[in-house]
C-alpha positions, 0 to 999 in steps of 0.5 A: 517481528518475523512471527508477524511476517505475511500474517496481516493482509495489507487491506486489513492493516489499512482498515485497522489504521484508518480506524485508529486515525479516526479515533485519534481525531475524536480523542484530540478534536482541538487539533483538527485543522480548520479546512473547508469541507470542499477543500478536504473533499477535493484533496481526499477525493484526488488522493483516494481516486489516484490510489484506487486507479494505481492499485487496480492497474496492479490487480489487473496486471496480475490477473492478465498474467494469471498469477496470484494476488494473494499478499499473504502467500507470495509463494503461490505466484506463478510468474514475475509481472514486470510490464505495465504499471509493474515496469514503474513500481514493484508494489503498485497495489501497496502504493495505491493503498498508501494513496488511499490512506493519505486521502483519508488522513487529508479528509480527517484534517488532523496532523496526527492522522498522517502518522497512520500513513507512516506506520502503514508504510513501515509495517508494510515494508517490514512485514510484507514487502521484505518477506515477499521479496525474499520468497520471490527471489528464492523462487524466481532467482536471477530474473527476479534479482534483475527486476529488483535492480531495474524497478524501484520498490515504490515508484 
């Protein structure tokens, strides 16, 4: 598992899992929930739009503080961002991705599609977030440890 840490960019993982979720719906079409198109579209749009806003607030905060947004190289971070959305979530960009993937699952209207969201969260936790936190704790020390204690991982 450690060999995969920080190797798969989270957006690539979203794309892979979104494709797998779609494939599941094609392999088992009999399980697709009978939701109306307006219902599916409304639910999906709200989740995806919320996810995009949350993620973009995170990117904007990183850019405002002139620190790296590259998720596979957390050691290039130049500072701890703890204001704005980062005062509420340590991982708003990842949280936004979870919202978008959930919106996709709702659009697909297939119970097994939600397993893609669960798998994404698990992979992100072990392959991205835990290694990031380890690296940033080593780099920034006690100020980052205080941030970890003060702000929740997701929200």
